[in-house]
C-alpha positions as CSV (number, residue, x, y, z in Angstrom):
1,F,-203.9,76.2,-52.6
2,L,-206.3,73.5,-52.0
3,M,-203.9,71.3,-54.1
4,Q,-201.0,71.8,-51.4
5,H,-203.0,72.3,-48.2
6,D,-206.7,70.5,-48.3
7,N,-207.1,67.6,-46.0
8,N,-209.2,65.8,-48.3
9,G,-207.3,63.6,-51.0
10,F,-210.1,63.8,-53.4
11,N,-210.3,67.7,-53.2
12,R,-206.5,67.7,-53.6
13,W,-206.5,65.7,-56.7
14,L,-209.5,67.7,-58.4
15,S,-207.7,71.0,-57.6
16,A,-204.6,69.6,-59.3
17,Q,-206.7,68.5,-62.3
18,S,-208.6,71.6,-62.5
19,L,-205.1,73.6,-62.4
20,F,-203.8,71.4,-65.1
21,E,-206.6,71.6,-67.4
22,R,-206.4,75.4,-67.2
23,V,-202.7,75.5,-67.9
24,L,-203.1,72.9,-70.8
25,L,-206.0,75.0,-72.4
26,A,-203.9,78.1,-71.9
27,M,-201.0,76.6,-73.6
28,M,-203.1,75.1,-76.5
29,S,-204.3,78.6,-77.3
30,N,-200.7,79.8,-77.1
31,I,-199.5,77.2,-79.6
32,N,-202.4,77.7,-81.8
33,A,-201.7,81.5,-82.0
34,Q,-197.8,80.4,-82.7
35,K,-196.7,82.0,-79.4
36,D,-194.3,80.3,-76.6
37,A,-196.3,77.4,-75.0
38,F,-196.1,79.2,-71.6
39,D,-197.0,82.6,-72.5
40,S,-198.5,84.4,-69.7
41,I,-198.6,81.1,-67.7
42,K,-196.6,81.3,-64.5
43,I,-195.4,78.0,-64.9
44,D,-192.5,78.6,-62.2
45,N,-195.3,79.0,-59.4
46,I,-196.6,75.7,-60.4
47,L,-193.3,73.9,-60.3
48,T,-192.5,75.3,-57.1
49,A,-195.8,74.2,-55.6
50,L,-195.1,70.7,-57.0
51,A,-191.7,70.6,-55.4
52,E,-192.8,71.6,-52.1
53,L,-196.2,69.1,-52.2
54,L,-194.6,65.9,-53.8
55,P,-192.0,65.0,-51.2
56,D,-194.3,64.7,-48.3
57,L,-197.3,63.6,-50.1
58,S,-195.5,60.6,-51.9
59,E,-194.4,59.4,-48.5
60,Q,-198.0,59.7,-47.0
61,D,-200.1,58.8,-50.0
62,P,-197.9,57.4,-52.9
63,A,-201.3,56.5,-54.8
64,L,-202.6,60.2,-54.6
65,A,-199.1,61.5,-55.7
66,A,-199.4,59.3,-58.8
67,K,-202.7,60.5,-59.6
68,L,-202.1,64.0,-59.1
69,L,-199.3,63.8,-61.7
70,S,-201.4,62.0,-64.2
71,L,-202.4,65.0,-66.4
72,P,-206.0,65.3,-68.2
73,S,-206.1,63.1,-71.2
74,E,-206.1,64.0,-74.8
75,N,-209.7,62.6,-75.1
76,Y,-210.9,65.0,-72.1
77,L,-209.0,67.9,-73.7
78,A,-210.6,67.5,-76.9
79,E,-213.9,67.6,-75.3
80,K,-212.8,71.1,-73.8
81,T,-212.3,72.8,-77.0
82,P,-214.5,73.9,-79.9
83,I,-212.1,72.9,-82.6
84,I,-209.9,70.1,-82.1
85,N,-206.5,69.9,-83.0
86,P,-204.9,66.7,-81.9
87,Q,-201.4,67.6,-82.8
88,V,-201.7,70.7,-80.5
89,I,-203.2,68.9,-77.7
90,Y,-200.4,66.3,-77.8
91,E,-197.7,69.0,-77.9
92,A,-199.1,70.9,-75.0
93,R,-199.3,67.9,-72.8
94,K,-196.2,66.4,-73.7
95,T,-194.4,70.3,-73.3
96,L,-196.0,70.5,-69.5
97,Q,-195.0,66.9,-68.7
98,G,-191.7,67.6,-70.1
99,E,-191.4,70.9,-67.8
100,V,-192.5,68.9,-64.8
101,A,-189.8,66.3,-65.6
102,N,-186.9,68.4,-66.1
103,A,-187.8,70.7,-63.1
104,L,-188.1,67.6,-60.6
105,E,-185.7,65.3,-62.1
106,C,-183.5,64.8,-59.2
107,F,-186.2,64.1,-57.0
108,F,-187.9,61.5,-59.3
109,S,-184.7,59.9,-59.9
110,E,-184.3,59.4,-56.1
111,Q,-187.9,58.1,-55.7
112,Y,-187.4,55.7,-58.4
113,A,-184.5,54.3,-56.6
114,Q,-186.0,54.2,-53.2
115,T,-189.0,52.2,-54.3
116,A,-187.4,49.6,-56.0
117,T,-189.6,46.3,-56.0
118,Q,-188.2,43.5,-53.9
119,G,-189.2,39.8,-54.2
120,E,-192.4,38.4,-55.6
121,Y,-195.6,40.5,-56.4
122,V,-197.8,41.5,-53.5
123,Y,-201.3,42.3,-54.0
124,H,-202.2,44.8,-51.1
125,T,-202.9,48.5,-51.0
126,Q,-199.7,49.8,-50.0
127,A,-197.7,47.6,-52.6
128,I,-200.2,48.7,-55.5
129,A,-199.6,52.4,-54.6
130,A,-195.9,51.9,-54.3
131,R,-195.9,50.4,-57.9
132,A,-198.1,53.3,-59.4
133,W,-195.8,56.1,-57.9
134,R,-192.6,54.2,-59.1
135,E,-194.3,53.9,-62.5
136,I,-195.1,57.7,-62.6
137,C,-191.6,58.4,-61.5
138,L,-190.2,56.5,-64.6
139,Q,-192.7,58.0,-66.9
140,Y,-191.6,61.4,-66.1
141,L,-187.8,60.7,-66.2
142,L,-188.4,59.2,-69.5
143,L,-189.7,62.6,-70.3
144,A,-186.6,64.6,-69.4
145,V,-184.3,66.3,-72.0
146,D,-181.7,63.9,-71.1
147,N,-183.4,60.5,-71.0
148,K,-180.8,58.1,-71.9
149,T,-180.0,56.9,-68.3
150,P,-183.8,56.5,-67.4
151,Q,-183.9,54.3,-70.6
152,K,-181.0,52.3,-69.2
153,L,-182.9,52.1,-65.9
154,A,-186.3,50.8,-67.7
155,A,-184.4,48.2,-69.5
156,Q,-182.7,47.1,-66.4
157,Q,-186.0,46.9,-64.6
158,Y,-187.4,45.0,-67.6
159,Q,-184.7,42.4,-67.6
160,Q,-184.9,42.1,-63.6
161,A,-188.6,42.3,-63.2
162,Q,-190.0,39.7,-61.0
163,H,-193.6,40.1,-61.8
164,M,-195.7,41.4,-64.7
165,S,-196.6,45.0,-63.4
166,D,-192.9,45.8,-63.3
167,R,-192.1,44.3,-66.8
168,M,-195.1,46.0,-68.4
169,S,-194.4,49.2,-66.9
170,A,-190.9,49.1,-68.0
171,L,-191.7,47.8,-71.4
172,R,-194.2,50.7,-71.9
173,G,-191.9,53.2,-70.8
174,L,-189.1,52.1,-73.3
175,V,-191.8,51.7,-76.1
176,S,-193.4,55.2,-75.5
177,S,-189.8,56.9,-75.2
178,N,-188.6,55.2,-78.4
179,A,-185.5,53.9,-76.5
180,P,-182.8,51.7,-78.4
181,Q,-183.6,49.1,-76.0
182,A,-187.3,48.9,-77.0
183,A,-186.9,46.5,-79.8
184,E,-185.0,43.7,-77.9
185,C,-187.4,44.0,-74.8
186,L,-190.5,43.5,-77.3
187,Q,-189.0,40.5,-78.9
188,D,-188.2,39.1,-75.4
189,F,-191.5,39.8,-74.2
190,Y,-193.3,38.1,-77.1
191,Q,-191.0,34.9,-76.9
192,R,-191.7,34.8,-73.0
193,F,-195.7,35.1,-73.3
194,E,-196.7,34.0,-76.8
195,Q,-198.7,30.9,-75.4
196,E,-200.7,33.7,-73.1
197,A,-203.5,35.4,-75.3
198,L,-204.4,38.3,-72.8
199,V,-200.6,39.0,-72.3
200,I,-200.0,39.4,-76.3
201,D,-202.9,41.6,-76.4
202,S,-201.3,44.1,-73.9
203,W,-198.0,43.4,-75.9
204,F,-199.8,44.6,-79.0
205,A,-201.4,47.5,-77.5
206,V,-198.2,49.0,-76.2
207,Q,-196.8,49.4,-79.7
208,A,-200.2,50.5,-81.1
209,T,-200.4,53.4,-78.8
210,S,-196.7,54.5,-79.1
211,P,-196.3,58.0,-80.3
212,Y,-193.5,57.0,-82.2
213,A,-195.6,54.5,-84.3
214,T,-196.5,55.3,-87.9
215,I,-199.0,53.9,-90.1
216,D,-196.6,51.4,-91.3
217,T,-196.2,50.3,-87.5
218,I,-199.8,49.6,-87.4
219,A,-199.9,47.7,-90.9
220,A,-196.8,45.5,-89.5
221,L,-198.6,44.6,-86.3
222,C,-201.9,43.7,-88.5
223,A,-199.6,41.4,-90.6
224,H,-198.2,39.9,-87.3
225,P,-198.7,35.9,-87.2
226,A,-200.4,36.3,-83.9
227,F,-202.8,39.0,-85.4
228,S,-206.2,37.9,-86.7
229,M,-208.9,40.0,-87.9
230,T,-211.4,37.2,-86.7
231,N,-210.1,37.7,-83.3
232,P,-212.3,40.6,-81.7
233,N,-209.5,40.9,-78.7
234,R,-206.6,41.3,-81.1
235,V,-208.6,43.9,-83.2
236,R,-209.3,45.9,-80.1
237,S,-205.6,45.6,-79.0
238,V,-204.3,47.0,-82.2
239,L,-206.9,48.8,-84.3
240,A,-209.1,50.3,-81.4
241,Q,-206.0,51.2,-79.4
242,F,-204.5,52.9,-82.4
243,A,-207.5,54.8,-83.3
244,N,-208.9,55.8,-79.8
245,A,-205.8,56.0,-77.6
246,N,-203.0,57.4,-80.3
247,S,-204.5,60.4,-81.3
248,V,-201.1,62.0,-82.8
249,V,-200.8,59.2,-85.0
250,F,-204.3,58.3,-86.1
251,H,-205.3,62.1,-86.7
252,Q,-202.1,62.7,-89.0
253,Q,-202.7,65.6,-91.0
254,N,-202.2,63.7,-94.3
255,G,-205.3,61.7,-93.5
256,S,-203.3,58.5,-93.6
257,G,-204.6,57.2,-90.3
258,Y,-208.2,57.8,-91.3
259,R,-207.6,56.0,-94.7
260,F,-206.1,53.0,-92.8
261,L,-208.7,52.6,-90.4
262,S,-211.6,52.9,-92.9
263,Q,-210.0,50.2,-95.2
264,K,-209.8,48.0,-92.2
265,I,-213.3,48.7,-91.0
266,A,-214.5,47.7,-94.6
267,E,-212.4,44.6,-94.4
268,L,-213.6,43.7,-91.0
269,D,-217.4,44.5,-91.7
270,A,-217.7,41.4,-93.8
271,F,-217.5,39.0,-90.8
272,N,-217.8,41.0,-87.6
273,P,-220.1,44.2,-88.6
274,Q,-220.3,44.8,-84.5
275,I,-216.7,45.4,-83.9
276,A,-216.5,47.3,-87.5
277,S,-219.3,49.6,-86.2
278,R,-217.7,50.2,-83.0
279,L,-214.7,51.1,-84.7
280,L,-216.2,53.8,-86.4
281,G,-216.8,55.6,-83.2
282,A,-213.2,56.8,-83.5
283,F,-214.7,59.2,-86.0
284,S,-217.3,60.5,-83.7
285,R,-215.9,63.9,-83.1
286,Y,-214.7,64.3,-86.6
287,S,-216.9,67.3,-87.6
288,R,-215.2,69.4,-84.7
289,L,-211.5,68.6,-86.1
290,E,-209.6,71.5,-87.6
291,A,-210.4,72.2,-91.4
292,V,-207.7,70.0,-92.9
293,R,-208.3,66.8,-90.8
294,Q,-212.0,67.2,-90.9
295,E,-212.0,67.1,-94.7
296,Q,-209.6,64.2,-94.6
297,A,-211.6,62.2,-92.4
298,Q,-215.0,62.9,-94.3
299,H,-213.0,61.7,-97.4
300,A,-212.3,58.8,-95.7
301,L,-215.9,57.8,-94.5
302,Q,-217.1,58.8,-97.9
303,Q,-214.7,56.1,-99.6
304,L,-216.0,53.7,-96.9
305,A,-219.5,54.3,-98.0
306,Q,-218.7,53.0,-101.4
307,H,-218.4,49.7,-100.1
308,T,-221.5,47.1,-99.6
309,L,-221.8,47.3,-95.8
310,S,-223.8,45.7,-93.0
311,N,-226.7,47.2,-91.5
312,D,-224.9,48.2,-88.5
313,T,-222.0,49.9,-90.2
314,F,-224.0,51.3,-92.7
315,E,-226.3,53.0,-90.0
316,T,-223.3,54.0,-87.9
317,L,-221.6,55.7,-91.0
318,N,-224.7,57.4,-92.3
319,R,-225.2,59.0,-88.9
320,L,-221.7,60.4,-88.9
321,L,-221.8,61.5,-92.7
322,N,-225.2,63.4,-92.2
323,R,-224.3,65.3,-88.8
Protein backbone atom coordinates (compact mmCIF):
# COMPACT_ATOMS: atom_id res chain seq x y z
CA PHE A 1 0.00 0.00 0.00
CA LEU A 2 2.74 2.48 0.98
CA MET A 3 4.68 1.65 -2.18
CA GLN A 4 1.70 2.75 -4.25
CA HIS A 5 0.23 5.61 -2.24
CA ASP A 6 2.76 7.24 0.12
CA ASN A 7 3.56 10.86 -0.75
CA ASN A 8 7.18 10.53 0.37
CA GLY A 9 9.51 9.08 -2.27
CA PHE A 10 11.87 7.54 0.25
CA ASN A 11 9.01 5.75 2.02
CA ARG A 12 7.80 4.36 -1.29
CA TRP A 13 11.27 3.08 -2.13
CA LEU A 14 11.72 1.62 1.37
CA SER A 15 8.33 -0.10 1.19
CA ALA A 16 9.23 -1.62 -2.16
CA GLN A 17 12.61 -2.81 -0.88
CA SER A 18 11.00 -4.36 2.21
CA LEU A 19 8.43 -6.11 0.03
CA PHE A 20 11.04 -7.44 -2.39
CA GLU A 21 13.23 -8.56 0.50
CA ARG A 22 10.39 -10.59 2.05
CA VAL A 23 9.50 -12.10 -1.31
CA LEU A 24 13.10 -13.00 -2.15
CA LEU A 25 13.74 -14.58 1.25
CA ALA A 26 10.55 -16.64 0.86
CA MET A 27 11.63 -17.65 -2.64
CA MET A 28 15.05 -18.69 -1.35
CA SER A 29 13.36 -20.84 1.29
CA ASN A 30 11.19 -22.46 -1.38
CA ILE A 31 14.14 -23.14 -3.66
CA ASN A 32 16.10 -24.66 -0.78
CA ALA A 33 13.09 -26.89 -0.04
CA GLN A 34 12.93 -27.85 -3.75
CA LYS A 35 9.50 -26.25 -4.13
CA ASP A 36 8.27 -23.90 -6.82
CA ALA A 37 9.98 -20.55 -6.25
CA PHE A 38 6.63 -18.72 -5.90
CA ASP A 39 4.95 -21.33 -3.71
CA SER A 40 2.62 -19.51 -1.23
CA ILE A 41 3.72 -16.13 -2.63
CA LYS A 42 1.05 -13.87 -4.17
CA ILE A 43 3.24 -12.82 -7.06
CA ASP A 44 0.27 -11.81 -9.24
CA ASN A 45 -0.73 -9.18 -6.67
CA ILE A 46 2.78 -7.73 -6.73
CA LEU A 47 2.89 -7.64 -10.52
CA THR A 48 -0.52 -5.94 -10.63
CA ALA A 49 0.63 -3.32 -8.13
CA LEU A 50 3.73 -2.58 -10.22
CA ALA A 51 1.67 -2.37 -13.40
CA GLU A 52 -0.62 0.18 -11.76
CA LEU A 53 2.16 2.16 -10.10
CA LEU A 54 4.91 2.47 -12.70
CA PRO A 55 3.22 4.34 -15.59
CA ASP A 56 2.51 7.45 -13.51
CA LEU A 57 5.63 7.16 -11.37
CA SER A 58 7.97 6.84 -14.35
CA GLU A 59 6.51 10.05 -15.77
CA GLN A 60 6.56 11.99 -12.48
CA ASP A 61 9.83 10.70 -11.02
CA PRO A 62 11.79 8.36 -13.34
CA ALA A 63 14.74 8.23 -10.93
CA LEU A 64 12.49 6.87 -8.17
CA ALA A 65 10.90 4.41 -10.58
CA ALA A 66 14.37 3.10 -11.49
CA LYS A 67 15.40 2.82 -7.84
CA LEU A 68 12.17 1.08 -6.93
CA LEU A 69 12.82 -1.67 -9.48
CA SER A 70 16.39 -2.26 -8.25
CA LEU A 71 16.07 -5.38 -6.12
CA PRO A 72 18.05 -5.93 -2.91
CA SER A 73 21.56 -7.05 -3.84
CA GLU A 74 22.93 -10.56 -3.51
CA ASN A 75 25.35 -9.39 -0.81
CA TYR A 76 22.49 -7.78 1.15
CA LEU A 77 20.40 -10.95 0.95
CA ALA A 78 23.39 -13.02 2.07
CA GLU A 79 23.48 -10.99 5.27
CA LYS A 80 19.81 -11.84 5.91
CA THR A 81 20.20 -15.61 5.86
CA PRO A 82 22.02 -17.77 8.44
CA ILE A 83 23.38 -20.25 5.88
CA ILE A 84 24.47 -18.73 2.59
CA ASN A 85 23.92 -20.51 -0.70
CA PRO A 86 25.01 -18.01 -3.40
CA GLN A 87 23.45 -20.05 -6.21
CA VAL A 88 20.05 -19.98 -4.52
CA ILE A 89 20.26 -16.22 -3.93
CA TYR A 90 21.20 -15.63 -7.56
CA GLU A 91 18.41 -17.92 -8.79
CA ALA A 92 15.78 -16.20 -6.62
CA ARG A 93 16.73 -12.70 -7.82
CA LYS A 94 16.90 -13.72 -11.47
CA THR A 95 13.56 -15.55 -11.26
CA LEU A 96 11.80 -12.55 -9.69
CA GLN A 97 13.37 -10.14 -12.19
CA GLY A 98 12.30 -12.43 -15.03
CA GLU A 99 8.73 -12.56 -13.73
CA VAL A 100 8.55 -8.76 -13.60
CA ALA A 101 10.19 -8.52 -17.04
CA ASN A 102 7.73 -10.90 -18.69
CA ALA A 103 4.66 -9.34 -17.03
CA LEU A 104 5.61 -5.76 -17.95
CA GLU A 105 7.47 -6.42 -21.20
CA CYS A 106 5.23 -4.23 -23.35
CA PHE A 107 5.41 -1.36 -20.87
CA PHE A 108 9.22 -1.54 -20.63
CA SER A 109 9.48 -1.70 -24.43
CA GLU A 110 7.32 1.41 -24.85
CA GLN A 111 9.23 3.29 -22.16
CA TYR A 112 12.59 2.37 -23.66
CA ALA A 113 11.50 3.66 -27.07
CA GLN A 114 10.02 6.87 -25.66
CA THR A 115 13.10 7.82 -23.65
CA ALA A 116 15.69 7.54 -26.41
CA THR A 117 18.57 9.94 -25.84
CA GLN A 118 18.85 12.78 -28.31
CA GLY A 119 22.06 14.68 -28.93
CA GLU A 120 25.09 15.18 -26.73
CA TYR A 121 25.42 14.28 -23.07
CA VAL A 122 23.61 16.66 -20.71
CA TYR A 123 24.40 16.74 -17.01
CA HIS A 124 21.35 17.78 -15.03
CA THR A 125 18.91 16.05 -12.71
CA GLN A 126 16.17 15.36 -15.26
CA ALA A 127 18.58 13.94 -17.84
CA ILE A 128 20.29 11.71 -15.27
CA ALA A 129 16.92 10.41 -14.07
CA ALA A 130 15.78 9.71 -17.65
CA ARG A 131 18.98 7.78 -18.40
CA ALA A 132 18.62 5.72 -15.20
CA TRP A 133 15.02 4.83 -16.07
CA ARG A 134 15.88 3.89 -19.65
CA GLU A 135 18.73 1.69 -18.46
CA ILE A 136 16.50 -0.19 -15.99
CA CYS A 137 13.91 -0.69 -18.75
CA LEU A 138 16.60 -2.19 -20.97
CA GLN A 139 17.86 -4.39 -18.15
CA TYR A 140 14.40 -5.86 -17.60
CA LEU A 141 13.76 -6.31 -21.32
CA LEU A 142 16.99 -8.32 -21.52
CA LEU A 143 15.71 -10.55 -18.69
CA ALA A 144 12.49 -11.44 -20.52
CA VAL A 145 12.07 -14.92 -21.98
CA ASP A 146 12.22 -13.56 -25.52
CA ASN A 147 15.20 -11.21 -25.34
CA LYS A 148 16.51 -11.42 -28.92
CA THR A 149 14.88 -8.13 -29.93
CA PRO A 150 16.11 -6.33 -26.78
CA GLN A 151 19.61 -7.62 -27.48
CA LYS A 152 19.41 -6.09 -30.97
CA LEU A 153 18.17 -2.84 -29.39
CA ALA A 154 21.10 -2.85 -26.98
CA ALA A 155 23.55 -3.42 -29.83
CA GLN A 156 21.92 -0.57 -31.75
CA GLN A 157 22.15 1.68 -28.70
CA TYR A 158 25.83 0.82 -28.37
CA GLN A 159 26.55 1.61 -32.03
CA GLN A 160 24.60 4.88 -32.02
CA ALA A 161 25.60 6.11 -28.57
CA GLN A 162 26.53 9.78 -28.35
CA HIS A 163 28.11 9.55 -24.91
CA MET A 164 29.69 7.07 -22.49
CA SER A 165 26.63 6.54 -20.29
CA ASP A 166 24.58 5.16 -23.19
CA ARG A 167 27.49 3.16 -24.59
CA MET A 168 28.41 1.56 -21.26
CA SER A 169 24.77 0.86 -20.38
CA ALA A 170 24.33 -0.99 -23.67
CA LEU A 171 27.61 -2.88 -23.33
CA ARG A 172 26.76 -3.95 -19.79
CA GLY A 173 23.37 -5.22 -20.95
CA LEU A 174 24.84 -7.16 -23.86
CA VAL A 175 27.47 -8.86 -21.72
CA SER A 176 25.17 -9.61 -18.77
CA SER A 177 22.59 -11.22 -21.10
CA ASN A 178 25.22 -13.20 -23.03
CA ALA A 179 24.10 -11.56 -26.28
CA PRO A 180 25.71 -12.77 -29.52
CA GLN A 181 26.60 -9.13 -30.28
CA ALA A 182 28.60 -8.78 -27.03
CA ALA A 183 31.97 -9.98 -28.37
CA GLU A 184 31.98 -7.55 -31.30
CA CYS A 185 30.97 -4.62 -29.09
CA LEU A 186 33.59 -5.51 -26.48
CA GLN A 187 36.27 -5.51 -29.16
CA ASP A 188 35.05 -2.22 -30.59
CA PHE A 189 34.96 -0.62 -27.12
CA TYR A 190 38.52 -1.65 -26.39
CA GLN A 191 39.78 -0.31 -29.71
CA ARG A 192 38.01 3.00 -29.15
CA PHE A 193 39.25 3.59 -25.61
CA GLU A 194 42.43 1.56 -25.11
CA GLN A 195 44.36 4.74 -24.27
CA GLU A 196 41.84 5.72 -21.57
CA ALA A 197 42.94 3.82 -18.46
CA LEU A 198 39.85 4.42 -16.30
CA VAL A 199 37.50 3.53 -19.15
CA ILE A 200 39.34 0.26 -19.77
CA ASP A 201 39.04 -0.49 -16.04
CA SER A 202 35.26 -0.41 -16.59
CA TRP A 203 35.64 -2.62 -19.68
CA PHE A 204 37.40 -5.23 -17.57
CA ALA A 205 34.83 -4.94 -14.76
CA VAL A 206 31.86 -5.48 -17.09
CA GLN A 207 33.33 -8.83 -18.14
CA ALA A 208 34.50 -9.87 -14.69
CA THR A 209 30.98 -9.42 -13.26
CA SER A 210 29.07 -11.23 -15.98
CA PRO A 211 27.08 -14.20 -14.61
CA TYR A 212 28.01 -16.01 -17.82
CA ALA A 213 31.73 -15.70 -17.13
CA THR A 214 33.78 -18.73 -16.17
CA ILE A 215 37.07 -19.12 -14.35
CA ASP A 216 38.67 -19.38 -17.79
CA THR A 217 37.11 -16.00 -18.64
CA ILE A 218 38.66 -14.41 -15.54
CA ALA A 219 42.00 -16.08 -16.26
CA ALA A 220 41.88 -14.73 -19.83
CA LEU A 221 41.23 -11.22 -18.51
CA CYS A 222 44.27 -11.59 -16.24
CA ALA A 223 46.32 -12.65 -19.25
CA HIS A 224 45.16 -9.71 -21.37
CA PRO A 225 48.00 -7.38 -22.49
CA ALA A 226 46.28 -4.43 -20.80
CA PHE A 227 46.09 -6.23 -17.45
CA SER A 228 48.92 -6.04 -14.95
CA MET A 229 49.11 -7.38 -11.42
CA THR A 230 51.27 -4.37 -10.58
CA ASN A 231 48.42 -1.98 -11.46
CA PRO A 232 46.07 -1.75 -8.44
CA ASN A 233 43.16 -0.38 -10.49
CA ARG A 234 43.40 -3.28 -12.92
CA VAL A 235 43.50 -5.76 -10.05
CA ARG A 236 40.39 -4.19 -8.54
CA SER A 237 38.58 -4.09 -11.88
CA VAL A 238 39.10 -7.81 -12.48
CA LEU A 239 39.89 -9.75 -9.31
CA ALA A 240 38.01 -7.62 -6.78
CA GLN A 241 34.98 -7.30 -9.05
CA PHE A 242 34.99 -11.03 -9.76
CA ALA A 243 35.25 -11.96 -6.08
CA ASN A 244 32.90 -9.36 -4.60
CA ALA A 245 30.38 -8.65 -7.35
CA ASN A 246 30.01 -11.95 -9.19
CA SER A 247 28.93 -14.37 -6.51
CA VAL A 248 27.51 -17.03 -8.81
CA VAL A 249 30.88 -17.49 -10.54
CA PHE A 250 33.18 -16.90 -7.56
CA HIS A 251 31.18 -19.25 -5.32
CA GLN A 252 31.07 -22.21 -7.68
CA GLN A 253 30.36 -25.38 -5.76
CA ASN A 254 33.49 -27.10 -7.06
CA GLY A 255 35.65 -24.45 -5.38
CA SER A 256 37.40 -23.35 -8.58
CA GLY A 257 36.66 -19.68 -7.85
CA TYR A 258 38.16 -19.92 -4.37
CA ARG A 259 41.28 -21.69 -5.63
CA PHE A 260 41.77 -19.19 -8.44
CA LEU A 261 41.52 -16.18 -6.16
CA SER A 262 43.74 -17.66 -3.46
CA GLN A 263 46.43 -18.35 -6.08
CA LYS A 264 46.22 -14.77 -7.33
CA ILE A 265 46.40 -13.47 -3.76
CA ALA A 266 49.60 -15.46 -3.19
CA GLU A 267 51.06 -14.03 -6.39
CA LEU A 268 50.01 -10.47 -5.58
CA ASP A 269 51.21 -10.62 -1.97
CA ALA A 270 54.84 -10.65 -3.07
CA PHE A 271 54.70 -7.03 -4.24
CA ASN A 272 51.40 -5.52 -3.01
CA PRO A 273 50.44 -7.05 0.34
CA GLN A 274 47.83 -4.36 1.06
CA ILE A 275 45.73 -5.22 -1.99
CA ALA A 276 46.31 -8.94 -1.43
CA SER A 277 45.05 -8.62 2.14
CA ARG A 278 41.96 -6.71 1.02
CA LEU A 279 41.12 -9.34 -1.59
CA LEU A 280 40.86 -11.85 1.23
CA GLY A 281 37.77 -9.93 2.31
CA ALA A 282 35.88 -11.92 -0.32
CA PHE A 283 36.18 -14.88 2.08
CA SER A 284 34.84 -12.94 5.09
CA ARG A 285 31.55 -14.88 5.17
CA TYR A 286 32.93 -18.28 4.22
CA SER A 287 32.09 -19.79 7.64
CA ARG A 288 28.40 -19.15 6.92
CA LEU A 289 28.40 -20.79 3.48
CA GLU A 290 26.55 -24.04 2.98
CA ALA A 291 28.68 -27.07 3.87
CA VAL A 292 30.18 -27.96 0.47
CA ARG A 293 31.24 -24.40 -0.40
CA GLN A 294 32.46 -23.78 3.11
CA GLU A 295 34.74 -26.80 2.91
CA GLN A 296 36.05 -25.74 -0.52
CA ALA A 297 36.73 -22.18 0.67
CA GLN A 298 38.48 -23.39 3.80
CA HIS A 299 40.66 -25.72 1.75
CA ALA A 300 41.65 -22.84 -0.57
CA LEU A 301 42.56 -20.69 2.43
CA GLN A 302 44.58 -23.51 3.99
CA GLN A 303 46.46 -23.91 0.72
CA LEU A 304 47.19 -20.19 0.74
CA ALA A 305 48.54 -20.52 4.27
CA GLN A 306 51.26 -22.83 2.94
CA HIS A 307 52.88 -19.85 1.17
CA THR A 308 55.31 -17.43 2.76
CA LEU A 309 53.09 -14.39 3.20
CA SER A 310 53.46 -10.77 4.22
CA ASN A 311 52.39 -9.72 7.70
CA ASP A 312 49.25 -8.01 6.37
CA THR A 313 48.01 -11.01 4.44
CA PHE A 314 49.08 -13.52 7.10
CA GLU A 315 47.16 -11.68 9.83
CA THR A 316 44.00 -11.41 7.74
CA LEU A 317 44.23 -15.06 6.72
CA ASN A 318 44.86 -16.15 10.28
CA ARG A 319 41.75 -14.33 11.49
CA LEU A 320 39.66 -16.02 8.80
CA LEU A 321 40.92 -19.53 9.58
CA ASN A 322 40.57 -19.17 13.34
CA ARG A 323 37.02 -17.88 13.53
